[in-house]
Backbone of each chain as nested JSON, in Angstrom:
{
  "chains": [
    {"id": "A", "residues": [
      {"number": 1, "name": "MET", "atoms": {"N": [12.953, 10.486, 43.409], "CA": [14.096, 10.143, 43.002], "C": [13.991, 8.508, 42.296]}},
      {"number": 2, "name": "MET", "atoms": {"N": [14.152, 8.385, 40.805], "CA": [13.672, 7.103, 40.305], "C": [14.545, 6.086, 40.968]}},
      {"number": 3, "name": "ARG", "atoms": {"N": [14.591, 4.669, 41.057], "CA": [15.148, 3.73, 42.144], "C": [15.947, 2.759, 40.787]}},
      {"number": 4, "name": "VAL", "atoms": {"N": [17.108, 2.048, 41.728], "CA": [17.732, 1.53, 40.002], "C": [17.016, 0.191, 39.958]}},
      {"number": 5, "name": "GLY", "atoms": {"N": [16.303, -0.234, 38.623], "CA": [15.947, -1.363, 38.193], "C": [14.26, -0.489, 37.521]}},
      {"number": 6, "name": "GLU", "atoms": {"N": [14.511, 0.566, 37.558], "CA": [13.534, 0.657, 36.858], "C": [13.291, 1.417, 36.193]}},
      {"number": 7, "name": "ALA", "atoms": {"N": [12.46, 1.546, 34.829], "CA": [12.923, 1.645, 33.453], "C": [12.81, 3.851, 33.789]}},
      {"number": 8, "name": "ALA", "atoms": {"N": [14.304, 3.631, 32.996], "CA": [14.37, 5.475, 32.735], "C": [12.544, 6.524, 32.336]}},
      {"number": 9, "name": "PRO", "atoms": {"N": [12.856, 7.499, 33.378], "CA": [11.431, 8.865, 31.965], "C": [12.086, 8.643, 31.028]}},
      {"number": 10, "name": "ALA", "atoms": {"N": [11.034, 9.175, 30.469], "CA": [11.521, 9.391, 28.628], "C": [11.774, 11.191, 28.688]}},
      {"number": 11, "name": "LEU", "atoms": {"N": [12.761, 11.034, 27.808], "CA": [13.156, 12.147, 27.719], "C": [13.728, 12.887, 26.45]}},
      {"number": 12, "name": "ARG", "atoms": {"N": [13.153, 13.9, 25.998], "CA": [13.376, 14.389, 24.504], "C": [13.468, 15.781, 24.61]}},
      {"number": 13, "name": "VAL", "atoms": {"N": [14.87, 16.368, 24.812], "CA": [15.582, 17.695, 24.792], "C": [16.657, 18.043, 23.974]}},
      {"number": 14, "name": "LEU", "atoms": {"N": [15.909, 19.651, 23.804], "CA": [17.283, 20.194, 22.511], "C": [18.575, 19.521, 23.627]}},
      {"number": 15, "name": "ASP", "atoms": {"N": [20.193, 20.19, 22.141], "CA": [20.491, 19.678, 23.004], "C": [21.586, 21.148, 22.319]}},
      {"number": 16, "name": "GLN", "atoms": {"N": [22.404, 21.78, 23.016], "CA": [23.436, 22.602, 22.829], "C": [23.067, 22.756, 21.253]}},
      {"number": 17, "name": "GLU", "atoms": {"N": [22.944, 22.761, 19.902], "CA": [23.38, 23.358, 18.813], "C": [21.621, 22.755, 18.762]}},
      {"number": 18, "name": "GLU", "atoms": {"N": [20.741, 23.383, 19.166], "CA": [19.11, 22.872, 19.428], "C": [18.219, 22.063, 18.692]}},
      {"number": 19, "name": "ARG", "atoms": {"N": [19.283, 20.554, 18.743], "CA": [18.969, 19.37, 18.176], "C": [18.307, 18.45, 18.802]}},
      {"number": 20, "name": "GLU", "atoms": {"N": [16.695, 18.171, 18.721], "CA": [15.798, 17.378, 19.479], "C": [16.624, 16.015, 19.599]}},
      {"number": 21, "name": "ARG", "atoms": {"N": [16.862, 15.184, 20.988], "CA": [17.467, 14.597, 21.411], "C": [16.94, 13.208, 22.581]}},
      {"number": 22, "name": "THR", "atoms": {"N": [17.288, 11.934, 22.08], "CA": [16.37, 11.242, 22.716], "C": [17.254, 9.963, 24.175]}},
      {"number": 23, "name": "LEU", "atoms": {"N": [16.883, 9.589, 24.894], "CA": [17.67, 8.928, 25.105], "C": [18.814, 7.929, 24.797]}},
      {"number": 24, "name": "THR", "atoms": {"N": [17.486, 6.93, 23.43], "CA": [18.093, 6.211, 22.674], "C": [18.963, 6.474, 22.108]}},
      {"number": 25, "name": "GLU", "atoms": {"N": [19.121, 7.383, 21.066], "CA": [19.581, 8.668, 20.873], "C": [21.462, 9.055, 21.189]}},
      {"number": 26, "name": "LEU", "atoms": {"N": [21.122, 8.982, 22.303], "CA": [22.298, 9.485, 22.855], "C": [23.388, 8.004, 23.857]}},
      {"number": 27, "name": "ALA", "atoms": {"N": [22.386, 7.17, 24.226], "CA": [22.767, 5.959, 24.663], "C": [24.384, 5.263, 24.01]}},
      {"number": 28, "name": "GLY", "atoms": {"N": [24.8, 4.638, 24.399], "CA": [26.302, 3.438, 23.595], "C": [25.798, 2.684, 23.688]}},
      {"number": 29, "name": "PRO", "atoms": {"N": [26.527, 1.746, 23.4], "CA": [25.722, -0.162, 23.331], "C": [25.43, -0.843, 24.981]}},
      {"number": 30, "name": "ARG", "atoms": {"N": [26.319, -0.294, 25.872], "CA": [25.758, -0.799, 26.829], "C": [25.001, 0.491, 27.656]}},
      {"number": 31, "name": "GLY", "atoms": {"N": [24.787, 1.878, 26.879], "CA": [24.177, 2.798, 28.102], "C": [24.244, 3.79, 27.793]}},
      {"number": 32, "name": "LEU", "atoms": {"N": [24.549, 4.779, 28.899], "CA": [24.332, 6.013, 29.115], "C": [24.222, 6.504, 30.82]}},
      {"number": 33, "name": "VAL", "atoms": {"N": [24.88, 6.742, 30.844], "CA": [25.457, 8.541, 31.429], "C": [25.113, 9.694, 32.09]}},
      {"number": 34, "name": "LEU", "atoms": {"N": [24.378, 10.516, 32.757], "CA": [23.617, 10.932, 32.109], "C": [23.654, 11.969, 33.655]}},
      {"number": 35, "name": "LEU", "atoms": {"N": [24.356, 12.655, 33.43], "CA": [25.418, 14.335, 34.417], "C": [23.826, 15.006, 34.764]}},
      {"number": 36, "name": "PHE", "atoms": {"N": [23.38, 15.405, 35.77], "CA": [22.384, 16.426, 36.163], "C": [22.947, 17.231, 36.302]}},
      {"number": 37, "name": "TYR", "atoms": {"N": [22.734, 18.554, 36.125], "CA": [24.209, 19.598, 37.089], "C": [23.394, 21.221, 37.08]}},
      {"number": 38, "name": "ARG", "atoms": {"N": [24.066, 22.002, 37.976], "CA": [22.913, 23.449, 38.223], "C": [22.841, 24.08, 37.439]}},
      {"number": 39, "name": "GLY", "atoms": {"N": [24.157, 23.779, 36.641], "CA": [23.694, 24.59, 35.28], "C": [24.28, 26.35, 36.206]}},
      {"number": 40, "name": "TYR", "atoms": {"N": [24.228, 27.099, 34.942], "CA": [24.232, 28.809, 35.454], "C": [25.932, 28.887, 35.25]}},
      {"number": 41, "name": "TRP", "atoms": {"N": [26.58, 28.293, 34.363], "CA": [27.968, 28.563, 33.945], "C": [28.767, 29.892, 34.429]}}
    ]},
    {"id": "B", "residues": [
      {"number": 1, "name": "MET", "atoms": {"N": [33.205, 17.979, 34.27], "CA": [34.596, 18.751, 33.723], "C": [35.377, 16.702, 33.652]}},
      {"number": 2, "name": "GLU", "atoms": {"N": [35.596, 16.516, 35.131], "CA": [35.942, 15.343, 35.23], "C": [35.414, 14.219, 34.068]}},
      {"number": 3, "name": "PHE", "atoms": {"N": [34.4, 14.046, 34.551], "CA": [33.746, 13.092, 33.364], "C": [34.028, 13.106, 32.034]}},
      {"number": 4, "name": "ASP", "atoms": {"N": [33.644, 14.199, 32.082], "CA": [34.101, 14.563, 30.212], "C": [35.824, 14.27, 29.332]}},
      {"number": 5, "name": "ARG", "atoms": {"N": [36.141, 14.33, 30.915], "CA": [37.983, 13.956, 30.612], "C": [38.091, 12.291, 30.127]}},
      {"number": 6, "name": "GLN", "atoms": {"N": [37.067, 11.451, 31.182], "CA": [36.996, 10.406, 30.901], "C": [36.438, 9.749, 29.991]}},
      {"number": 7, "name": "ALA", "atoms": {"N": [35.627, 10.58, 29.227], "CA": [34.655, 10.091, 28.076], "C": [35.11, 9.065, 27.603]}},
      {"number": 8, "name": "GLU", "atoms": {"N": [36.395, 9.017, 26.484], "CA": [36.935, 7.487, 26.08], "C": [37.124, 6.564, 26.485]}},
      {"number": 9, "name": "ALA", "atoms": {"N": [37.259, 6.576, 28.019], "CA": [37.045, 5.267, 29.217], "C": [35.884, 4.88, 29.301]}},
      {"number": 10, "name": "PHE", "atoms": {"N": [34.554, 5.958, 29.185], "CA": [33.31, 5.298, 29.302], "C": [33.341, 4.962, 28.174]}},
      {"number": 11, "name": "GLU", "atoms": {"N": [33.764, 5.542, 26.781], "CA": [32.846, 4.963, 25.561], "C": [33.34, 3.245, 25.394]}},
      {"number": 12, "name": "ALA", "atoms": {"N": [35.618, 3.284, 26.039], "CA": [35.25, 1.566, 25.734], "C": [34.57, 0.903, 26.598]}},
      {"number": 13, "name": "LEU", "atoms": {"N": [33.621, 1.382, 27.458], "CA": [33.13, 0.106, 28.078], "C": [31.564, 0.201, 27.941]}},
      {"number": 14, "name": "GLY", "atoms": {"N": [31.375, 0.684, 26.917], "CA": [29.768, 0.975, 25.659], "C": [29.27, 2.465, 26.432]}},
      {"number": 15, "name": "TYR", "atoms": {"N": [29.487, 2.902, 27.379], "CA": [28.638, 3.892, 27.702], "C": [29.045, 5.15, 27.112]}},
      {"number": 16, "name": "ARG", "atoms": {"N": [27.714, 6.497, 26.598], "CA": [28.368, 7.605, 26.372], "C": [27.865, 7.969, 27.522]}},
      {"number": 17, "name": "LEU", "atoms": {"N": [28.313, 10.049, 27.172], "CA": [27.832, 10.647, 28.282], "C": [27.432, 11.698, 27.854]}},
      {"number": 18, "name": "ALA", "atoms": {"N": [26.186, 12.216, 28.778], "CA": [25.634, 13.313, 28.694], "C": [25.313, 14.307, 30.039]}},
      {"number": 19, "name": "ALA", "atoms": {"N": [25.259, 16.158, 29.486], "CA": [24.924, 16.492, 30.964], "C": [23.668, 17.247, 30.902]}},
      {"number": 20, "name": "LEU", "atoms": {"N": [22.89, 17.316, 31.488], "CA": [21.726, 18.085, 31.471], "C": [21.552, 19.025, 32.729]}},
      {"number": 21, "name": "SER", "atoms": {"N": [20.809, 20.176, 31.881], "CA": [20.564, 21.622, 32.632], "C": [19.603, 22.176, 32.478]}},
      {"number": 22, "name": "VAL", "atoms": {"N": [19.295, 23.327, 33.101], "CA": [17.857, 24.406, 32.769], "C": [18.56, 25.074, 31.839]}},
      {"number": 23, "name": "ASP", "atoms": {"N": [19.545, 25.732, 31.609], "CA": [20.034, 26.397, 31.014], "C": [19.48, 26.083, 29.502]}},
      {"number": 24, "name": "VAL", "atoms": {"N": [19.626, 27.692, 28.907], "CA": [19.002, 27.685, 27.226], "C": [20.781, 27.536, 26.033]}},
      {"number": 25, "name": "PRO", "atoms": {"N": [20.285, 26.816, 25.162], "CA": [21.327, 26.487, 24.457], "C": [22.599, 27.29, 23.993]}},
      {"number": 26, "name": "GLU", "atoms": {"N": [22.254, 28.676, 24.026], "CA": [22.675, 29.828, 23.721], "C": [24.533, 29.407, 24.794]}},
      {"number": 27, "name": "ARG", "atoms": {"N": [24.193, 29.731, 25.912], "CA": [24.595, 29.111, 27.294], "C": [25.136, 28.411, 27.22]}},
      {"number": 28, "name": "LEU", "atoms": {"N": [25.005, 26.799, 26.639], "CA": [25.747, 25.578, 26.511], "C": [26.777, 25.663, 25.594]}},
      {"number": 29, "name": "ARG", "atoms": {"N": [26.172, 26.32, 24.842], "CA": [27.68, 26.271, 23.273], "C": [28.368, 27.325, 23.624]}},
      {"number": 30, "name": "ALA", "atoms": {"N": [28.531, 28.611, 24.386], "CA": [28.84, 29.496, 24.694], "C": [30.497, 28.52, 26.446]}},
      {"number": 31, "name": "ALA", "atoms": {"N": [29.445, 27.734, 27.059], "CA": [29.84, 27.147, 27.561], "C": [30.633, 25.615, 27.415]}},
      {"number": 32, "name": "ARG", "atoms": {"N": [30.674, 24.884, 26.445], "CA": [30.913, 23.947, 26.348], "C": [32.106, 24.62, 25.269]}},
      {"number": 33, "name": "ALA", "atoms": {"N": [32.211, 25.403, 24.307], "CA": [33.693, 26.151, 23.299], "C": [34.604, 26.874, 24.766]}},
      {"number": 34, "name": "ARG", "atoms": {"N": [34.252, 27.191, 25.56], "CA": [34.521, 28.175, 26.16], "C": [35.776, 26.749, 27.214]}},
      {"number": 35, "name": "ILE", "atoms": {"N": [35.297, 25.614, 27.977], "CA": [35.661, 24.307, 28.36], "C": [36.058, 23.746, 27.659]}},
      {"number": 36, "name": "GLY", "atoms": {"N": [35.466, 23.854, 25.949], "CA": [36.046, 22.346, 25.869], "C": [35.86, 21.383, 25.937]}},
      {"number": 37, "name": "LEU", "atoms": {"N": [34.467, 21.015, 26.46], "CA": [33.727, 19.958, 26.502], "C": [33.43, 18.605, 24.817]}},
      {"number": 38, "name": "ARG", "atoms": {"N": [33.393, 17.849, 25.164], "CA": [33.071, 16.856, 24.186], "C": [31.461, 15.921, 24.466]}},
      {"number": 39, "name": "MET", "atoms": {"N": [31.569, 15.573, 25.722], "CA": [29.913, 15.434, 25.944], "C": [28.861, 16.678, 25.235]}},
      {"number": 40, "name": "PRO", "atoms": {"N": [27.632, 15.792, 24.707], "CA": [26.499, 16.765, 25.043], "C": [26.1, 17.071, 25.657]}},
      {"number": 41, "name": "LEU", "atoms": {"N": [26.008, 18.456, 25.731], "CA": [25.071, 19.24, 26.568], "C": [23.176, 19.936, 26.838]}},
      {"number": 42, "name": "LEU", "atoms": {"N": [22.551, 18.864, 27.27], "CA": [21.169, 19.173, 27.196], "C": [20.736, 20.369, 27.573]}},
      {"number": 43, "name": "CYS", "atoms": {"N": [19.208, 20.711, 27.378], "CA": [18.616, 21.911, 27.349], "C": [17.217, 21.643, 27.78]}},
      {"number": 44, "name": "ASP", "atoms": {"N": [16.771, 21.208, 29.556], "CA": [15.636, 21.696, 30.031], "C": [14.692, 22.942, 30.403]}},
      {"number": 45, "name": "VAL", "atoms": {"N": [14.715, 23.746, 29.071], "CA": [14.609, 24.896, 29.497], "C": [13.135, 24.825, 30.045]}},
      {"number": 46, "name": "THR", "atoms": {"N": [12.26, 24.535, 29.702], "CA": [10.745, 24.81, 30.461], "C": [10.543, 23.281, 31.035]}},
      {"number": 47, "name": "ARG", "atoms": {"N": [11.455, 22.915, 32.25], "CA": [12.446, 22.26, 33.828], "C": [11.365, 20.865, 33.71]}},
      {"number": 48, "name": "GLU", "atoms": {"N": [10.779, 20.29, 32.142], "CA": [10.233, 19.214, 32.225], "C": [10.567, 17.595, 32.222]}},
      {"number": 49, "name": "ALA", "atoms": {"N": [11.905, 17.703, 32.206], "CA": [12.335, 16.087, 32.389], "C": [13.384, 16.372, 33.928]}},
      {"number": 50, "name": "VAL", "atoms": {"N": [13.652, 17.777, 34.373], "CA": [13.547, 17.282, 36.17], "C": [12.931, 17.258, 36.579]}},
      {"number": 51, "name": "LYS", "atoms": {"N": [12.042, 17.476, 36.098], "CA": [10.809, 17.162, 37.519], "C": [9.864, 15.785, 36.34]}},
      {"number": 52, "name": "GLY", "atoms": {"N": [10.033, 15.156, 35.938], "CA": [10.269, 13.973, 35.364], "C": [10.866, 13.243, 36.407]}},
      {"number": 53, "name": "TRP", "atoms": {"N": [12.052, 13.396, 36.252], "CA": [13.34, 12.505, 36.411], "C": [12.935, 12.885, 38.022]}},
      {"number": 54, "name": "ASP", "atoms": {"N": [12.242, 13.561, 38.807], "CA": [12.557, 13.96, 40.458], "C": [13.995, 14.695, 40.278]}},
      {"number": 55, "name": "LEU", "atoms": {"N": [14.013, 15.654, 39.382], "CA": [15.901, 15.858, 40.185], "C": [15.319, 17.6, 40.186]}},
      {"number": 56, "name": "TYR", "atoms": {"N": [14.58, 17.956, 40.249], "CA": [13.558, 19.525, 40.521], "C": [13.723, 20.035, 41.601]}},
      {"number": 57, "name": "ASN", "atoms": {"N": [14.677, 21.387, 41.487], "CA": [14.931, 22.099, 43.384], "C": [14.109, 23.69, 42.43]}},
      {"number": 58, "name": "ARG", "atoms": {"N": [13.499, 23.727, 43.075], "CA": [11.784, 24.482, 43.204], "C": [13.038, 25.834, 43.772]}},
      {"number": 59, "name": "ARG", "atoms": {"N": [13.696, 25.815, 44.958], "CA": [14.338, 26.5, 46.007], "C": [15.169, 28.211, 45.222]}},
      {"number": 60, "name": "GLU", "atoms": {"N": [16.298, 27.567, 44.337], "CA": [17.018, 28.286, 43.705], "C": [16.807, 28.623, 42.44]}},
      {"number": 61, "name": "ARG", "atoms": {"N": [17.052, 29.571, 42.379], "CA": [17.226, 31.041, 40.315], "C": [15.903, 30.486, 39.536]}},
      {"number": 62, "name": "GLY", "atoms": {"N": [14.465, 30.284, 40.457], "CA": [13.505, 30.06, 39.378], "C": [13.334, 28.61, 39.005]}},
      {"number": 63, "name": "GLY", "atoms": {"N": [14.757, 27.699, 39.719], "CA": [14.002, 26.196, 39.108], "C": [15.416, 25.741, 38.454]}},
      {"number": 64, "name": "ILE", "atoms": {"N": [15.687, 24.579, 39.21], "CA": [17.55, 24.317, 38.18], "C": [17.161, 23.279, 39.276]}},
      {"number": 65, "name": "ALA", "atoms": {"N": [18.578, 21.92, 38.03], "CA": [18.427, 20.826, 38.493], "C": [19.245, 20.479, 39.625]}},
      {"number": 66, "name": "VAL", "atoms": {"N": [18.82, 19.044, 40.251], "CA": [19.215, 18.492, 41.37], "C": [20.894, 17.98, 40.786]}},
      {"number": 67, "name": "PRO", "atoms": {"N": [21.847, 18.112, 41.192], "CA": [23.018, 18.006, 40.83], "C": [22.529, 16.408, 41.228]}},
      {"number": 68, "name": "ALA", "atoms": {"N": [23.184, 15.45, 40.008], "CA": [22.929, 13.387, 40.178], "C": [23.292, 12.626, 39.011]}},
      {"number": 69, "name": "THR", "atoms": {"N": [23.484, 12.1, 39.138], "CA": [24.371, 11.016, 38.529], "C": [23.632, 9.717, 38.392]}},
      {"number": 70, "name": "VAL", "atoms": {"N": [23.191, 9.373, 37.357], "CA": [22.615, 7.925, 36.631], "C": [22.9, 7.491, 35.592]}},
      {"number": 71, "name": "VAL", "atoms": {"N": [23.025, 6.506, 35.579], "CA": [23.096, 5.312, 34.897], "C": [22.033, 4.376, 34.03]}},
      {"number": 72, "name": "ILE", "atoms": {"N": [21.45, 4.644, 32.601], "CA": [20.793, 4.286, 31.852], "C": [20.824, 3.056, 31.408]}},
      {"number": 73, "name": "GLY", "atoms": {"N": [20.624, 2.017, 31.178], "CA": [21.123, 0.796, 30.524], "C": [21.02, 0.653, 28.921]}},
      {"number": 74, "name": "ALA", "atoms": {"N": [21.455, -0.399, 28.302], "CA": [20.828, -0.581, 27.124], "C": [19.17, -0.798, 26.773]}},
      {"number": 75, "name": "ASP", "atoms": {"N": [18.998, -1.334, 27.856], "CA": [17.447, -2.067, 28.214], "C": [16.334, -0.476, 28.458]}},
      {"number": 76, "name": "GLY", "atoms": {"N": [17.272, 0.474, 28.994], "CA": [16.153, 1.705, 29.293], "C": [16.068, 2.132, 30.691]}},
      {"number": 77, "name": "ALA", "atoms": {"N": [16.658, 0.528, 31.082], "CA": [16.188, 0.533, 32.892], "C": [17.416, 1.5, 33.901]}},
      {"number": 78, "name": "ILE", "atoms": {"N": [17.428, 1.961, 34.584], "CA": [18.288, 3.289, 35.434], "C": [18.871, 1.881, 36.484]}},
      {"number": 79, "name": "ARG", "atoms": {"N": [20.579, 1.489, 36.333], "CA": [21.001, 0.863, 36.615], "C": [22.121, 1.505, 37.958]}},
      {"number": 80, "name": "PHE", "atoms": {"N": [21.755, 2.858, 37.503], "CA": [22.871, 3.565, 39.044], "C": [22.097, 4.836, 39.283]}},
      {"number": 81, "name": "CYS", "atoms": {"N": [22.011, 5.558, 40.523], "CA": [21.646, 6.692, 40.03], "C": [22.128, 7.189, 41.67]}},
      {"number": 82, "name": "VAL", "atoms": {"N": [22.15, 8.221, 41.699], "CA": [22.417, 9.375, 43.251], "C": [22.361, 10.366, 42.884]}},
      {"number": 83, "name": "ARG", "atoms": {"N": [21.854, 11.265, 44.164], "CA": [22.143, 12.53, 44.082], "C": [23.776, 13.026, 44.721]}},
      {"number": 84, "name": "GLU", "atoms": {"N": [23.525, 14.469, 44.605], "CA": [25.024, 14.663, 44.328], "C": [24.684, 16.107, 45.302]}},
      {"number": 85, "name": "GLY", "atoms": {"N": [25.512, 16.96, 45.551], "CA": [25.702, 18.687, 46.359], "C": [26.636, 19.361, 46.155]}},
      {"number": 86, "name": "MET", "atoms": {"N": [26.442, 19.577, 46.451], "CA": [27.71, 21.54, 45.796], "C": [28.987, 20.963, 46.702]}},
      {"number": 87, "name": "ALA", "atoms": {"N": [29.11, 20.272, 47.901], "CA": [30.343, 19.592, 48.227], "C": [30.497, 18.175, 48.189]}},
      {"number": 88, "name": "ARG", "atoms": {"N": [29.41, 17.741, 47.878], "CA": [29.872, 15.739, 47.464], "C": [29.346, 15.498, 46.355]}},
      {"number": 89, "name": "ARG", "atoms": {"N": [30.155, 15.119, 45.865], "CA": [30.255, 14.767, 43.868], "C": [30.821, 13.312, 43.619]}},
      {"number": 90, "name": "LEU", "atoms": {"N": [30.318, 12.743, 42.967], "CA": [30.395, 11.06, 42.83], "C": [32.293, 10.988, 41.462]}},
      {"number": 91, "name": "ARG", "atoms": {"N": [32.986, 10.667, 41.952], "CA": [33.91, 10.594, 40.984], "C": [33.596, 9.75, 40.032]}},
      {"number": 92, "name": "ALA", "atoms": {"N": [34.919, 10.254, 38.692], "CA": [34.627, 9.537, 37.735], "C": [34.746, 7.925, 37.995]}},
      {"number": 93, "name": "SER", "atoms": {"N": [35.849, 8.119, 38.198], "CA": [37.058, 7.16, 38.102], "C": [36.282, 5.893, 39.28]}},
      {"number": 94, "name": "GLU", "atoms": {"N": [35.639, 6.576, 39.995], "CA": [35.483, 5.581, 40.993], "C": [33.762, 4.407, 40.136]}},
      {"number": 95, "name": "LEU", "atoms": {"N": [32.959, 5.372, 38.988], "CA": [32.062, 4.8, 38.491], "C": [32.275, 4.089, 37.486]}},
      {"number": 96, "name": "LEU", "atoms": {"N": [32.989, 4.583, 36.736], "CA": [34.135, 3.787, 36.159], "C": [34.139, 2.494, 36.299]}},
      {"number": 97, "name": "ALA", "atoms": {"N": [35.104, 2.325, 37.765], "CA": [35.121, 0.99, 38.584], "C": [34.542, 0.564, 38.506]}},
      {"number": 98, "name": "TRP", "atoms": {"N": [33.507, 0.834, 38.765], "CA": [31.881, -0.404, 38.858], "C": [31.342, -0.445, 37.463]}},
      {"number": 99, "name": "LEU", "atoms": {"N": [31.706, 0.514, 36.689], "CA": [30.649, -0.33, 35.695], "C": [31.863, -1.51, 34.681]}},
      {"number": 100, "name": "ALA", "atoms": {"N": [32.946, -0.946, 35.235], "CA": [34.053, -1.993, 34.625], "C": [33.812, -3.814, 35.196]}},
      {"number": 101, "name": "GLN", "atoms": {"N": [32.839, -3.893, 35.89], "CA": [32.82, -5.0, 36.464], "C": [32.404, -5.983, 35.958]}},
      {"number": 102, "name": "PRO", "atoms": {"N": [31.891, -7.347, 35.736], "CA": [31.819, -8.204, 35.039], "C": [29.794, -8.13, 35.144]}},
      {"number": 103, "name": "TRP", "atoms": {"N": [28.95, -7.945, 34.047], "CA": [27.906, -7.415, 34.103], "C": [27.091, -9.0, 34.523]}},
      {"number": 104, "name": "PRO", "atoms": {"N": [26.107, -8.756, 35.4], "CA": [25.454, -7.577, 36.029], "C": [26.087, -7.203, 37.341]}},
      {"number": 105, "name": "GLN", "atoms": {"N": [26.65, -5.677, 37.109], "CA": [26.996, -5.014, 38.32], "C": [25.818, -5.511, 39.693]}},
      {"number": 106, "name": "GLN", "atoms": {"N": [26.728, -5.753, 40.609], "CA": [25.583, -6.166, 42.547], "C": [24.367, -4.879, 42.453]}},
      {"number": 107, "name": "PRO", "atoms": {"N": [23.177, -5.376, 42.384], "CA": [22.449, -3.648, 42.698], "C": [23.332, -2.866, 43.901]}},
      {"number": 108, "name": "TRP", "atoms": {"N": [23.629, -1.562, 43.569], "CA": [24.591, -1.476, 44.924], "C": [23.587, -0.721, 46.043]}},
      {"number": 109, "name": "ARG", "atoms": {"N": [22.359, -1.035, 46.74], "CA": [21.602, -1.261, 47.538], "C": [22.041, -2.396, 48.288]}},
      {"number": 110, "name": "GLU", "atoms": {"N": [22.732, -3.323, 47.885], "CA": [23.244, -4.833, 48.516], "C": [24.243, -4.386, 48.842]}},
      {"number": 111, "name": "GLN", "atoms": {"N": [25.094, -3.723, 48.465], "CA": [26.585, -4.03, 48.65], "C": [27.247, -2.634, 48.512]}},
      {"number": 112, "name": "PRO", "atoms": {"N": [26.63, -1.722, 49.418], "CA": [26.813, -0.031, 49.973], "C": [28.251, -0.111, 49.582]}},
      {"number": 113, "name": "GLY", "atoms": {"N": [28.807, -0.628, 50.178], "CA": [30.871, -0.887, 50.15], "C": [31.437, -0.938, 48.821]}},
      {"number": 114, "name": "ALA", "atoms": {"N": [30.871, -1.231, 47.883], "CA": [31.243, -1.33, 46.664], "C": [30.928, -0.792, 45.662]}},
      {"number": 115, "name": "VAL", "atoms": {"N": [29.733, -0.181, 45.953], "CA": [29.659, 0.95, 44.707], "C": [29.478, 2.481, 45.252]}},
      {"number": 116, "name": "PRO", "atoms": {"N": [30.293, 3.334, 43.99], "CA": [30.875, 4.39, 44.336], "C": [29.507, 5.726, 44.815]}},
      {"number": 117, "name": "GLY", "atoms": {"N": [29.982, 6.455, 45.451], "CA": [28.856, 7.534, 46.257], "C": [29.634, 8.713, 46.556]}},
      {"number": 118, "name": "PRO", "atoms": {"N": [28.839, 9.627, 46.25], "CA": [28.912, 11.059, 45.993], "C": [30.423, 11.765, 47.668]}},
      {"number": 119, "name": "ARG", "atoms": {"N": [31.633, 11.806, 47.401], "CA": [32.577, 12.157, 48.523], "C": [32.513, 13.775, 48.263]}},
      {"number": 120, "name": "GLY", "atoms": {"N": [33.182, 14.025, 49.767], "CA": [33.404, 15.349, 49.3], "C": [34.237, 16.123, 48.398]}},
      {"number": 121, "name": "TYR", "atoms": {"N": [33.925, 17.426, 47.768], "CA": [34.584, 18.611, 47.225], "C": [34.905, 19.31, 47.701]}},
      {"number": 122, "name": "TRP", "atoms": {"N": [35.787, 19.799, 47.388], "CA": [36.367, 21.318, 47.073], "C": [36.867, 21.745, 46.211]}},
      {"number": 123, "name": "PRO", "atoms": {"N": [35.565, 23.05, 45.591], "CA": [35.899, 23.5, 44.616], "C": [36.826, 24.567, 44.296]}},
      {"number": 124, "name": "GLY", "atoms": {"N": [38.019, 24.315, 42.975], "CA": [39.293, 25.152, 43.085], "C": [38.668, 26.715, 43.245]}},
      {"number": 125, "name": "TRP", "atoms": {"N": [40.119, 27.751, 43.061], "CA": [39.719, 29.061, 42.781], "C": [39.103, 29.116, 41.993]}},
      {"number": 126, "name": "ARG", "atoms": {"N": [39.348, 29.121, 40.502], "CA": [38.249, 29.03, 39.297], "C": [37.011, 29.012, 39.33]}},
      {"number": 127, "name": "ALA", "atoms": {"N": [36.598, 27.849, 39.853], "CA": [35.214, 27.481, 40.374], "C": [34.517, 28.822, 41.373]}},
      {"number": 128, "name": "TRP", "atoms": {"N": [35.561, 28.8, 42.006], "CA": [35.143, 30.223, 43.128], "C": [34.811, 31.198, 42.818]}},
      {"number": 129, "name": "TRP", "atoms": {"N": [36.038, 31.988, 41.841], "CA": [35.425, 33.212, 41.242], "C": [34.338, 32.659, 39.989]}},
      {"number": 130, "name": "ARG", "atoms": {"N": [34.053, 31.724, 39.264], "CA": [32.719, 32.167, 38.254], "C": [31.863, 32.051, 39.487]}},
      {"number": 131, "name": "ALA", "atoms": {"N": [31.274, 31.341, 40.493], "CA": [30.174, 30.972, 40.889], "C": [30.639, 33.226, 41.706]}},
      {"number": 132, "name": "LEU", "atoms": {"N": [31.684, 33.058, 41.999], "CA": [31.267, 34.711, 42.366], "C": [30.543, 35.964, 41.82]}},
      {"number": 133, "name": "ARG", "atoms": {"N": [31.152, 36.094, 40.393], "CA": [30.722, 36.711, 39.583], "C": [29.705, 36.577, 38.668]}},
      {"number": 134, "name": "ARG", "atoms": {"N": [28.468, 35.479, 38.987], "CA": [27.518, 35.379, 38.548], "C": [26.586, 36.28, 38.859]}}
    ]}
  ]
}
């Protein structure tokens, strides 16, 4: 598990529209709340 | 869904929301439309991201994400992270209250009482029904 203060690992994934997204692009002016969930809705 | 309902409050504090699972884009498009979510849903079909973030549960359904909430600051550093479970969830309202504190928030390990953590969660009947239909 990553720790507070560490650099976030790189993230480059597709969104629901199959567009490539990165942390920088997803984040707001102060940051990003990233929710990991189990899926299979 | 609770987080998505509070998206505007997070944006007012300067934070955007995104959710990540190992589902394929078609499934996420359908779920997003059905539930009416606004936040982007990210697809990690290769499981590279969940493995890289050490949030990979290899024991279920061929490998899925471990439920967790992570806040990444604008500098790219992790400011908050908590693993959750089926019956233990972080409340969006508590994270919002913590993020609304004057910058910088106290490190969570130093002030455990002041930092949000997952609480017991009892899914509603719709969630049970969805799970049973899978």
